[in-house]
Kinemage of the C-alpha trace (Angstrom):
@kinemage 1
@onewidth
@group {chain A} dominant
@subgroup {mainchain}
@vectorlist {calphas} color= white
{ca met a 1} P 172.867 48.032 85.347
{ca asn a 2} L 172.170 49.458 82.984
{ca gln a 3} L 168.479 49.855 81.236
{ca pro a 4} L 168.674 49.491 77.450
{ca leu a 5} L 166.476 52.348 77.159
{ca ala a 6} L 169.526 54.742 79.016
{ca tyr a 7} L 171.809 56.008 76.534
{ca val a 8} L 175.939 55.420 77.860
{ca his a 9} L 178.462 56.656 75.521
{ca pro a 10} L 181.517 53.996 75.488
{ca gly a 11} L 184.058 56.674 76.781
{ca ala a 12} L 181.975 56.634 80.306
{ca lys a 13} L 183.976 54.899 82.711
{ca ile a 14} L 181.190 53.368 85.330
{ca ala a 15} L 181.378 50.495 87.767
{ca lys a 16} L 179.700 47.396 86.916
{ca asn a 17} L 177.717 47.708 89.891
{ca val a 18} L 176.214 51.011 89.145
{ca val a 19} L 172.309 50.846 88.883
{ca ile a 20} L 170.990 53.648 85.324
{ca glu a 21} L 167.482 53.972 84.672
{ca pro a 22} L 165.312 54.721 81.740
{ca phe a 23} L 166.149 57.715 79.572
{ca ala a 24} L 169.289 58.616 81.770
{ca thr a 25} L 172.416 60.188 79.577
{ca ile a 26} L 175.514 59.633 80.244
{ca his a 27} L 178.090 61.596 78.047
{ca asn a 28} L 181.886 60.890 77.161
{ca asn a 29} L 184.886 61.857 79.837
{ca val a 30} L 182.033 60.999 82.819
{ca ile a 31} L 183.465 58.232 85.603
{ca ile a 32} L 180.564 57.169 88.301
{ca gly a 33} L 182.447 55.430 91.074
{ca asp a 34} L 180.504 52.157 92.613
{ca gly a 35} L 177.203 51.456 94.003
{ca thr a 36} L 175.398 54.667 92.506
{ca trp a 37} L 172.060 55.746 91.222
{ca ile a 38} L 170.730 57.036 88.063
{ca gly a 39} L 167.348 57.896 87.889
{ca ser a 40} L 165.442 57.900 84.784
{ca asn a 41} L 165.753 61.674 83.105
{ca val a 42} L 169.232 62.035 84.569
{ca thr a 43} L 171.560 63.820 82.521
{ca ile a 44} L 175.506 63.476 83.098
{ca met a 45} L 176.887 65.548 80.680
{ca glu a 46} L 181.128 65.500 80.603
{ca gly a 47} L 183.330 66.127 82.824
{ca ala a 48} L 181.533 64.420 85.858
{ca arg a 49} L 183.351 62.872 88.470
{ca ile a 50} L 181.050 61.124 90.578
{ca gly a 51} L 181.917 58.404 93.657
{ca lys a 52} L 180.473 55.809 95.214
{ca asn a 53} L 177.062 54.823 96.453
{ca cys a 54} L 175.427 58.327 95.346
{ca ser a 55} L 172.034 58.792 94.208
{ca ile a 56} L 170.614 60.978 91.509
{ca tyr a 57} L 166.934 61.169 90.704
{ca pro a 58} L 165.020 62.209 87.325
{ca gly a 59} L 165.703 65.341 86.363
{ca ser a 60} L 169.293 66.364 87.270
{ca val a 61} L 171.120 67.539 85.203
{ca ile a 62} L 175.017 67.012 86.114
{ca ser a 63} L 178.217 68.878 84.920
{ca ala a 64} L 176.564 71.486 81.724
{ca ile a 65} L 178.418 74.172 80.901
{ca pro a 66} L 179.192 77.135 83.024
{ca gln a 67} L 176.380 79.834 82.295
{ca asp a 68} L 178.992 82.244 82.173
{ca leu a 69} L 179.596 83.990 78.966
{ca lys a 70} L 183.831 84.403 79.778
{ca phe a 71} L 183.620 80.477 79.612
{ca gln a 72} L 185.564 79.206 76.567
{ca asp a 73} L 185.337 75.684 76.758
{ca glu a 74} L 187.907 74.826 79.110
{ca asp a 75} L 188.233 71.413 80.360
{ca thr a 76} L 187.063 71.434 83.653
{ca thr a 77} L 185.050 68.880 85.885
{ca val a 78} L 182.606 68.846 88.961
{ca val a 79} L 183.698 66.293 91.270
{ca ile a 80} L 180.320 64.974 93.264
{ca gly a 81} L 181.361 62.459 96.802
{ca asp a 82} L 180.585 59.554 97.962
{ca asn a 83} L 177.588 58.685 99.391
{ca thr a 84} L 175.895 62.104 98.501
{ca thr a 85} L 171.818 62.426 97.088
{ca leu a 86} L 171.332 64.941 94.767
{ca arg a 87} L 167.134 65.404 94.274
{ca glu a 88} L 165.067 65.947 91.381
{ca tyr a 89} L 166.163 68.351 89.203
{ca val a 90} L 169.392 69.600 90.950
{ca thr a 91} L 171.882 71.271 88.187
{ca val a 92} L 175.051 71.163 88.694
{ca asn a 93} L 177.506 73.776 86.795
{ca arg a 94} L 180.688 72.108 85.459
{ca gly a 95} L 183.636 75.021 86.873
{ca thr a 96} L 185.942 77.211 84.494
{ca val a 97} L 189.653 78.966 84.504
{ca asp a 98} L 189.359 80.113 88.013
{ca arg a 99} L 188.662 76.699 90.003
{ca gly a 100} L 188.741 74.542 86.996
{ca lys a 101} L 186.168 72.367 88.617
{ca thr a 102} L 183.374 72.560 90.978
{ca val a 103} L 182.637 70.214 93.766
{ca ile a 104} L 180.248 68.757 95.651
{ca gly a 105} L 181.994 67.084 99.299
{ca lys a 106} L 180.904 63.368 100.679
{ca asn a 107} L 177.084 62.243 102.672
{ca cys a 108} L 176.029 65.437 101.402
{ca leu a 109} L 172.035 66.321 100.805
{ca ile a 110} L 171.575 68.209 97.832
{ca met a 111} L 167.096 68.952 97.475
{ca ala a 112} L 164.998 69.621 94.367
{ca tyr a 113} L 165.144 72.467 92.449
{ca cys a 114} L 168.750 73.313 93.920
{ca his a 115} L 171.470 74.889 91.910
{ca ile a 116} L 174.892 74.816 92.240
{ca ala a 117} L 176.919 77.212 89.734
{ca his a 118} L 179.960 76.761 87.920
{ca asp a 119} L 183.836 76.458 90.360
{ca cys a 120} L 181.669 76.417 93.855
{ca ile a 121} L 183.238 74.196 96.481
{ca val a 122} L 180.631 72.814 98.680
{ca gly a 123} L 182.001 70.483 102.174
{ca asp a 124} L 181.541 66.937 103.267
{ca asn a 125} L 178.029 66.472 105.162
{ca cys a 126} L 176.249 69.922 103.849
{ca ile a 127} L 172.150 70.043 103.517
{ca phe a 128} L 171.047 72.310 100.774
{ca ser a 129} L 166.599 72.124 101.305
{ca asn a 130} L 164.992 72.701 97.829
{ca asn a 131} L 165.170 75.774 95.247
{ca ser a 132} L 168.785 76.694 97.321
{ca thr a 133} L 171.215 78.458 95.426
{ca leu a 134} L 174.711 78.750 94.742
{ca ala a 135} L 176.074 81.766 91.993
{ca gly a 136} L 179.703 80.802 90.695
{ca his a 137} L 182.760 80.603 92.857
{ca val a 138} L 180.721 80.009 96.357
{ca thr a 139} L 182.576 78.483 99.094
{ca val a 140} L 180.378 76.319 101.814
{ca gly a 141} L 182.259 74.795 104.905
{ca asp a 142} L 181.750 71.191 106.056
{ca phe a 143} L 177.978 70.359 107.717
{ca ala a 144} L 176.614 74.027 106.913
{ca ile a 145} L 172.690 73.467 106.277
{ca leu a 146} L 170.645 76.045 103.801
{ca ala a 147} L 166.871 75.959 104.310
{ca gly a 148} L 164.780 76.441 101.210
{ca met a 149} L 164.742 78.929 98.999
{ca thr a 150} L 168.115 80.587 100.051
{ca ala a 151} L 170.209 82.402 97.913
{ca val a 152} L 174.114 82.800 97.915
{ca his a 153} L 175.966 85.976 96.359
{ca gln a 154} L 178.525 85.380 94.178
{ca phe a 155} L 181.927 84.708 95.786
{ca cys a 156} L 180.570 84.484 98.787
{ca thr a 157} L 181.942 81.849 101.774
{ca leu a 158} L 180.093 80.355 104.443
{ca gly a 159} L 181.857 78.731 107.216
{ca arg a 160} L 181.414 74.875 108.681
{ca his a 161} L 178.570 74.508 111.415
{ca ala a 162} L 176.889 77.831 109.698
{ca phe a 163} L 172.628 77.881 109.461
{ca ile a 164} L 171.053 79.745 107.033
{ca thr a 165} L 166.907 80.159 107.702
{ca gly a 166} L 164.925 79.880 104.603
{ca gly a 167} L 164.485 82.738 102.275
{ca ser a 168} L 167.617 84.275 103.052
{ca leu a 169} L 169.662 86.416 100.521
{ca val a 170} L 173.308 85.990 101.864
{ca arg a 171} L 175.228 88.768 100.025
{ca lys a 172} L 178.298 88.521 102.774
{ca asp a 173} L 180.267 86.032 104.552
{ca val a 174} L 178.637 83.948 107.019
{ca pro a 175} L 181.394 82.974 110.461
{ca pro a 176} L 181.707 79.272 111.248
{ca phe a 177} L 179.336 77.996 114.247
{ca val a 178} L 176.564 80.744 113.316
{ca lys a 179} L 172.561 81.506 112.691
{ca gly a 180} L 172.118 83.480 109.691
{ca ala a 181} L 168.420 84.923 109.539
{ca arg a 182} L 166.111 87.933 109.076
{ca glu a 183} L 166.780 90.763 106.516
{ca pro a 184} L 169.179 92.261 105.240
{ca met a 185} L 170.656 88.618 106.940
{ca ser a 186} L 172.251 89.170 109.986
{ca tyr a 187} L 173.528 86.898 112.986
{ca val a 188} L 171.078 85.632 115.437
{ca gly a 189} L 173.191 83.004 117.545
{ca ile a 190} L 175.413 80.432 117.310
{ca asn a 191} L 173.986 77.308 115.671
{ca ser a 192} L 173.509 75.839 119.131
{ca ile a 193} L 171.295 72.640 117.881
{ca gly a 194} L 173.580 71.742 115.129
{ca leu a 195} L 176.818 71.375 117.030
{ca arg a 196} L 175.526 69.811 120.071
{ca arg a 197} L 174.399 66.917 117.378
{ca arg a 198} L 177.837 67.021 116.168
{ca gly a 199} L 179.367 65.996 119.683
{ca phe a 200} L 180.140 69.292 120.864
{ca asp a 201} L 180.072 69.938 124.013
{ca ser a 202} L 178.274 72.636 127.006
{ca ser a 203} L 181.887 73.918 127.298
{ca lys a 204} L 183.044 74.346 124.205
{ca ile a 205} L 179.307 75.960 123.131
{ca arg a 206} L 179.955 78.084 125.300
{ca glu a 207} L 183.251 79.252 124.066
{ca ile a 208} L 181.806 79.659 121.248
{ca gln a 209} L 179.171 82.321 121.827
{ca asn a 210} L 181.780 83.961 124.080
{ca ile a 211} L 183.782 85.172 120.786
{ca tyr a 212} L 180.818 85.984 118.937
{ca arg a 213} L 178.859 87.590 121.980
{ca ile a 214} L 182.617 90.219 121.980
{ca leu a 215} L 182.575 90.123 117.683
{ca tyr a 216} L 178.847 91.298 117.529
{ca gln a 217} L 176.863 92.353 120.825
{ca lys a 218} L 180.196 94.848 122.125
{ca gly a 219} L 180.130 97.779 119.350
{ca leu a 220} L 182.786 97.052 118.754
{ca asn a 221} L 184.567 96.797 114.868
{ca asn a 222} L 185.749 93.754 113.534
{ca thr a 223} L 189.197 95.108 113.386
{ca gln a 224} L 188.780 95.777 117.708
{ca ala a 225} L 186.612 92.541 118.167
{ca val a 226} L 189.396 90.031 116.968
{ca arg a 227} L 192.621 92.247 118.834
{ca leu a 228} L 189.989 91.760 122.211
{ca ile a 229} L 189.313 87.719 120.840
{ca glu a 230} L 192.763 87.336 120.231
{ca ala a 231} L 193.561 88.990 123.792
{ca asp a 232} L 190.630 87.587 125.883
{ca met a 233} L 189.859 84.155 124.601
{ca glu a 234} L 192.542 80.796 125.050
{ca ala a 235} L 193.937 80.149 121.936
{ca thr a 236} L 191.487 76.869 120.426
{ca lys a 237} L 190.861 75.034 117.430
{ca glu a 238} L 187.709 77.417 117.017
{ca arg a 239} L 188.695 80.703 118.146
{ca asp a 240} L 191.700 80.268 115.645
{ca glu a 241} L 188.868 78.806 113.188
{ca ile a 242} L 186.525 82.021 113.718
{ca leu a 243} L 189.565 84.103 113.948
{ca gln a 244} L 190.799 83.037 110.724
{ca phe a 245} L 187.499 83.326 108.475
{ca ile a 246} L 187.600 86.352 109.524
{ca lys a 247} L 190.986 87.697 108.566
{ca asn a 248} L 190.384 86.165 105.126
{ca ser a 249} L 187.019 87.130 104.628
{ca lys a 250} L 186.744 89.004 101.532
{ca arg a 251} L 183.468 90.101 100.914
{ca gly a 252} L 182.892 91.077 104.775
{ca ile a 253} L 180.984 88.741 107.282
{ca met a 254} L 177.734 89.697 107.847
{ca lys a 255} L 176.068 91.914 110.632
{ca gly a 256} L 174.601 92.229 113.513
{ca tyr a 257} L 171.150 91.966 113.769
{ca phe a 258} L 170.255 95.274 116.149
{ca ser a 259} L 166.569 96.164 116.833
{ca asn a 260} L 165.207 99.666 116.006
């Protein structure tokens, strides 16, 4: 249902049961899936690919060109998965030639005033609290949570099930299953509460804790810790995910916290 005071470009592809509120603007080359709600004063620009049953709240701007001076008007997109909610004044920029797209997965909640820059890839079931910001080329794994006013440096990677406390400045990669806090941001334990909520049993949580004790609490460098984990810890999906993350990290992983 399109309100007469909304503008929808004739080249946009809108499913029949999409609701577009007054004063929304939908540009050319936009696709919006079944059951999605577009609030008043939302602007959806060229290249947006929005899934089913999404909600986009007033003031949001989706698929504006990147805030990157190297951008040369490449044909790029923003892809938003099914059942994702973008609250008021969220901004999501198109990709550049680097990745060609900016992606937010399914079942995500992106709260008010968040910014997701060009070429970011956000997994499924993520929660970004108010004013969280991703610089360009950031990768965020499934079920990651950013508390309010978190700022993530360009090219960083956040692992699955990571939890970042409010006001954090994320300058390094954050491994899977952990909590990051303090300044500079550091490892402060695993995200045990989040893991329990998502069905991880006590033995699996202990296994993950033991892996990170070796990595962060034995006084070893990362190479030594990885070798010890591979030698001493049984190969499991979670162990291998953590090891692969460390080995693949281009910016280096966040440090452990040591009190003075």
